[in-house]
N, C-alpha and C positions, 0 to 999 in steps of 0.2 A: 909337379909329377906326383901321381897317386901311388899308393902301395901296389896297385895292380901293375903299374908300369915297371915295378922292380921284380916281378915274378918271372920265372923261366918261361912261362906261357907266352909272355910278351918279348922278353929280351932275346930269346933264342931266334925267333923269326926276324926280329928287327935287326939283330947283329948279322944275320945271313944276308939280309937285303941291303944293308948299308953300303957295301962296296959296289953293288950294282947301281944304286942310286948315285953314288959319288961319281962313277964313270959317266952317267947320264948328265950330271951337273957339269962335269968337266967338259962335256961335249956341247953344253949350252942347250940341253933338251928339256929342262925341267922348269915348269911354271908353278908357283905356289897357288894352291886352290883357294887360299884365304884372301890374298891381296891381288892375285892375277899378275904378279910381276915375276920375272925370271929369278931363279935362285942362282947366284954366281959363286964362283970358287972362293971368293973372299968373304962370303957370308956364312954365319952359323946356321945350321939347319937341324931339324929333328926328323926322325922317322915317326910319322903321325898316322893315326887312324882316320880313315875317310868317314866312316860312321863312328862317332866317339865311343870309346870303350864303355863308358858309364851308361850311355843310351843303349848300346848293344846288350850289355849285361842285364839291364832292367827289362829288356825286351825278350830275354831268354836265349840269346845267342850262346852257343858253346864256344869255349876258348879257341878251338881250332878255326872257327869262322871269324871270330873277332880279330884274330892275329894272322889270318891268311894273307898272303901277299896281295891278293885282290883288294884287301881292305887297308893296306898300308901304302904310304907315299911319303915323299919328302915335302916338308913345309918349312918356311922360314921359322927359326926358333921363336922369334918374337910373335909372329902370327899365331903359331901353334899354342904357345903358352898363354897368350891373351885370350884365345878362344876357350882354352881349358878353364881359365879363371872365371870367365863369364858363365860357362856351363855350371861350374861349382856354385856360383852365387845363385843361379836360377834353381838348381836342385835344392839348395838350402831354403830358399823362399818357398818352393813347392812343399817341402817337408814341414815348414812352419804352418803353411796353409792347409796341411792335411791332404795335399794332392800328390798322387804317386807319379813317378817319372813317366810312366806309359801314357798318362792322360794329361799331364801338365805341360807347361811351356818350357822349352829349353832352347 
């Protein structure tokens, strides 16, 4: 979890969306975008960005767009955090190579 994910810009909309997503999970209606498997009531999950926050920030998105409910969804906790770790590694490699996020690989 990055510092960005601790800001009110993220936590407020994520906390508002969490009960809605939980109801959908309880009804068996949510599939994780990362692994394409259902999120079940016995699994831990995160409110995740569809377009990763780091990519959106580097692309100039305002906080309101990054954290809009259209850009938030439930993902398995392990899937979400694994993807975030891979993105962080890619961003660090791009920084070392002198490539900015807008034009590098992620």
